[in-house]
C-alpha positions as CSV (number, residue, x, y, z in Angstrom):
1,X,78.1,117.2,149.8
2,X,74.7,117.5,148.1
3,X,71.7,116.0,149.6
4,X,70.4,112.8,148.1
5,X,67.8,111.8,150.8
6,X,64.3,113.1,150.9
7,X,63.6,113.9,154.5
8,X,61.0,116.3,155.7
9,X,61.3,118.8,158.6
10,X,58.4,116.9,160.2
11,X,60.4,113.7,160.2
12,X,63.4,115.4,161.7
13,X,61.3,117.1,164.3
14,X,59.7,113.7,165.2
15,X,63.2,112.1,165.6
16,X,64.3,115.0,167.8
17,X,61.2,114.8,170.0
18,X,60.8,111.0,170.3
19,X,64.4,109.9,169.9
20,X,63.4,107.4,167.2
21,X,61.7,107.2,163.8
22,X,61.1,104.5,161.2
23,X,61.9,105.7,157.6
24,X,60.0,103.4,155.3
25,X,61.6,102.4,152.0
26,X,64.5,104.8,152.4
27,X,67.2,102.5,151.0
28,X,67.7,102.1,147.2
29,X,67.6,98.6,145.6
30,X,71.4,98.9,145.2
31,X,71.8,99.7,148.9
32,X,69.6,96.7,149.8
33,X,71.8,94.4,147.7
34,X,75.0,95.7,149.4
35,X,73.4,95.1,152.8
36,X,72.4,91.5,151.9
37,X,75.8,90.8,150.5
38,X,77.5,92.3,153.5
39,X,75.7,90.5,156.3
40,X,76.4,87.2,154.5
41,X,80.1,88.1,154.0
42,X,80.3,88.7,157.8
43,X,78.4,85.6,158.8
44,X,80.1,83.1,156.5
45,X,83.6,84.4,157.3
46,X,83.5,85.7,160.9
47,X,86.4,87.7,162.2
48,X,88.1,88.1,165.5
49,X,85.4,90.6,166.7
50,X,82.6,88.2,166.1
51,X,80.6,86.7,169.0
52,X,78.0,84.0,169.2
53,X,75.5,83.9,172.1
54,X,72.8,81.5,173.0
55,X,70.7,80.4,176.0
56,X,71.9,77.7,178.4
57,X,70.5,74.9,176.2
58,X,72.5,76.1,173.3
59,X,69.4,77.3,171.4
60,X,68.5,80.7,170.1
61,X,71.9,81.7,168.7
62,X,72.6,85.3,168.0
63,X,75.7,86.2,165.9
64,X,77.2,89.6,166.5
65,X,80.2,91.1,164.8
66,X,81.5,94.6,165.6
67,X,83.3,96.6,162.8
68,X,82.2,94.2,160.0
69,X,82.7,96.9,157.4
70,X,86.5,96.6,158.0
71,X,86.3,93.2,156.4
72,X,83.3,93.4,154.2
73,X,83.7,95.2,150.9
74,X,79.9,95.4,150.5
75,X,79.3,97.0,153.8
76,X,82.2,99.4,153.4
77,X,80.7,100.4,150.0
78,X,77.3,100.9,151.7
79,X,78.9,103.3,154.1
80,X,81.0,105.1,151.5
81,X,78.5,105.6,148.7
82,X,75.2,104.9,150.4
83,X,72.9,107.4,152.1
84,X,73.0,106.1,155.6
85,X,75.6,108.8,156.8
86,X,73.4,111.6,155.4
87,X,70.4,110.2,157.1
88,X,72.3,110.2,160.4
89,X,73.7,113.8,160.0
90,X,70.4,115.3,159.0
91,X,68.4,113.6,161.8
92,X,70.9,115.0,164.3
93,X,70.7,118.4,162.5
94,X,74.5,118.2,162.5
95,X,76.8,119.6,159.8
96,X,78.5,116.2,159.5
97,X,78.3,112.5,160.6
98,X,81.3,110.6,161.7
99,X,81.5,106.9,162.1
100,X,81.8,105.5,165.7
101,X,81.2,101.8,165.1
102,X,79.1,99.4,163.1
103,X,77.7,95.9,163.9
104,X,75.9,92.9,162.4
105,X,73.2,91.1,164.3
106,X,72.3,87.7,162.7
107,X,69.6,85.6,164.3
108,X,68.8,82.2,162.7
109,X,65.2,80.9,162.4
110,X,63.8,79.0,165.3
111,X,64.1,80.2,168.9
112,X,64.9,83.8,169.3
113,X,66.2,85.0,172.7
114,X,64.8,88.3,173.8
115,X,67.2,91.2,174.2
116,X,66.8,92.8,177.7
117,X,66.0,96.4,178.2
118,X,69.3,98.4,178.1
119,X,70.9,101.6,177.1
120,X,73.9,101.6,174.8
121,X,75.5,104.6,176.5
122,X,77.4,102.9,179.4
123,X,79.0,100.4,176.9
124,X,80.4,103.2,174.7
125,X,83.4,105.5,174.7
126,X,81.4,108.5,173.5
127,X,79.1,110.9,175.3
128,X,76.6,113.5,174.1
129,X,73.3,114.1,172.4
130,X,74.5,114.0,168.8
131,X,74.8,110.3,168.6
132,X,72.5,108.2,166.4
133,X,72.1,104.6,165.3
134,X,70.8,103.7,161.8
135,X,69.4,100.2,161.9
136,X,68.6,98.5,158.6
137,X,67.4,94.9,158.0
138,X,67.8,92.4,155.3
139,X,64.7,90.5,156.3
140,X,61.1,91.3,157.3
141,X,60.9,91.6,161.1
142,X,57.5,91.9,162.9
143,X,57.1,94.4,165.6
144,X,57.0,91.7,168.3
145,X,60.7,90.9,167.5
146,X,62.0,94.2,166.2
147,X,63.5,96.9,168.5
148,X,61.2,98.4,171.1
149,X,62.2,101.8,172.3
150,X,61.0,104.0,175.2
151,X,59.8,107.2,173.6
152,X,61.7,110.3,174.9
153,X,64.2,108.3,177.0
154,X,67.1,110.1,175.3
155,X,66.0,113.2,177.2
156,X,66.1,111.7,180.7
157,X,69.7,112.7,181.3
158,X,70.7,109.5,183.0
159,X,73.2,106.7,182.3
160,X,72.0,103.4,183.7
161,X,74.0,100.5,185.2
162,X,75.1,98.3,182.3
163,X,74.7,95.1,184.2
164,X,71.6,93.2,183.4
165,X,68.7,94.1,185.6
166,X,65.4,95.8,185.4
167,X,63.3,92.7,186.2
168,X,65.0,90.3,183.8
169,X,64.6,86.7,184.8
170,X,67.5,84.8,186.1
171,X,67.8,82.4,183.2
172,X,68.1,85.3,180.8
173,X,70.7,87.0,183.0
174,X,72.8,83.9,183.1
175,X,72.6,83.2,179.4
176,X,74.0,86.6,178.7
177,X,76.6,86.7,181.5
178,X,80.0,87.6,180.1
179,X,78.6,88.0,176.6
180,X,77.4,90.7,174.3
181,X,75.1,92.4,176.8
182,X,77.0,92.0,180.0
183,X,79.7,94.1,181.7
184,X,79.6,92.0,184.8
185,X,82.8,93.4,186.3
186,X,81.6,96.9,186.2
187,X,80.6,98.5,189.5
188,X,79.2,101.7,188.3
189,X,77.3,103.8,190.8
190,X,74.4,104.2,188.5
191,X,70.6,103.4,188.7
192,X,69.3,100.1,187.5
193,X,67.3,100.0,184.3
194,X,63.6,100.3,185.2
195,X,61.5,97.1,185.1
196,X,59.8,98.3,181.9
197,X,58.1,95.0,181.0
198,X,56.4,94.8,184.4
199,X,55.2,98.4,184.3
200,X,54.7,98.7,180.6
201,X,51.6,100.9,181.0
202,X,53.9,103.6,182.7
203,X,56.1,103.9,179.6
204,X,55.4,105.0,176.0
205,X,56.9,102.2,174.0
206,X,57.5,102.5,170.3
207,X,57.7,99.4,168.0
208,X,57.4,98.8,164.3
209,X,57.1,96.1,161.6
210,X,60.3,96.6,159.6
211,X,60.9,95.5,156.0
212,X,64.0,95.5,153.8
213,X,64.6,99.0,152.6
214,X,63.4,100.6,155.9
215,X,65.7,102.4,158.3
216,X,65.1,102.6,162.0
217,X,66.9,105.6,163.3
218,X,67.3,106.2,167.0
219,X,69.3,108.2,169.4
220,X,72.3,106.4,171.0
221,X,71.1,107.2,174.5
222,X,67.7,105.5,174.2
223,X,66.4,102.6,176.3
224,X,65.6,99.8,174.0
225,X,65.0,96.0,173.8
226,X,63.8,93.3,171.4
227,X,61.3,90.6,171.9
228,X,61.8,86.8,171.5
229,X,60.0,83.9,170.0
230,X,59.9,80.1,170.6
231,X,59.9,79.2,166.9
232,X,60.2,82.0,164.4
233,X,60.0,80.7,160.8
234,X,62.7,82.9,159.2
235,X,66.1,84.3,160.0
236,X,66.6,88.0,160.9
237,X,69.6,89.8,159.7
238,X,70.3,93.4,160.6
239,X,73.1,95.9,160.3
240,X,73.5,99.0,162.5
241,X,76.0,101.9,162.3
242,X,76.5,104.5,165.0
243,X,77.3,108.1,164.0
244,X,78.2,111.2,165.9
245,X,78.1,114.9,165.2
246,X,81.3,117.0,165.6
247,X,80.4,117.9,169.2
248,X,80.2,114.3,170.4
249,X,82.8,113.7,173.1
250,X,85.2,110.8,173.2
251,X,85.8,109.5,176.7
252,X,87.9,106.8,178.3
253,X,85.7,105.2,181.0
254,X,87.3,103.5,184.0
255,X,85.8,100.1,183.1
256,X,85.3,98.0,180.0
257,X,83.7,99.6,176.9
258,X,83.2,98.8,173.3
259,X,86.1,100.2,171.3
260,X,85.4,102.9,168.7
261,X,86.7,102.9,165.2
262,X,89.5,105.2,166.4
263,X,90.7,102.6,168.9
264,X,90.6,99.8,166.4
265,X,92.7,101.8,163.9
266,X,95.2,102.7,166.5
267,X,94.5,106.5,166.8
268,X,95.3,108.1,170.2
269,X,92.5,110.5,171.0
270,X,92.7,112.3,174.4
271,X,89.7,111.7,176.7
272,X,87.3,114.6,176.6
273,X,88.1,115.5,173.0
274,X,85.4,116.4,170.5
275,X,85.3,113.9,167.6
276,X,85.0,116.7,165.1
277,X,88.6,117.6,165.9
278,X,89.8,114.1,164.9
279,X,88.3,113.4,161.4
280,X,91.1,110.9,160.7
281,X,90.1,108.8,163.7
282,X,86.4,109.1,163.2
283,X,85.8,109.2,159.4
284,X,83.3,111.7,158.1
285,X,80.6,109.8,156.2
286,X,78.7,112.9,155.1
287,X,79.0,116.7,155.6
288,X,76.8,119.5,154.4
């Protein structure tokens, strides 16, 4: 496929080095419209893979739906004809980008519950370096509430315990127990996420003000979180898709994990396989 996205080698080098980059104004007006339509299609007509989480008082609701593009024509069109897959492939310096999963995050105005520091890797059924998330927003999001990412953490070669930890307060742990950030039945022999907030000066933390049309691109192995607010005046709607290069490995972990698109569509992929060998199970969004 021909290239339609203007990316510089310096931008790709920055992503490879830091594990994350914000691409300002990368989406077209048409793509922004599809994004806006898609998140509303998901939110107003939630499917069986939708989850709502809030704190113990019932405030600060976050709506999450996994694989919303399977039900949203607008999001499916965004993936099919939009430039997000090309962005993913070129940032990975991979010959192609195959879809692993996609998700909607919809946070209403008012109280916003912070997202604890965590790593996506232990929740996933894929392993490897060629794994990238492209996070796009339908609303302005200040850096205090947008994703915070530990620069270079994709190079640490460690998979952390997926259970909430790392200095998170007990109320926050309980509010998430059994929900979208908790795999409480997992007993992985893995290190606990560092207490990054307590020792923030010891980490190089990236954060950005993000506007509609921007794309936040980050490696799937990064440590990341998001801040909270007592009374944010506007809603925050985001859509994220995860892509893999052909060398990314599909694995079947011993405990719970988020299914991939291959699992949802009923494809039987042997554990340890490279996703590039299964293009029907992991659709190719873009290839050079």
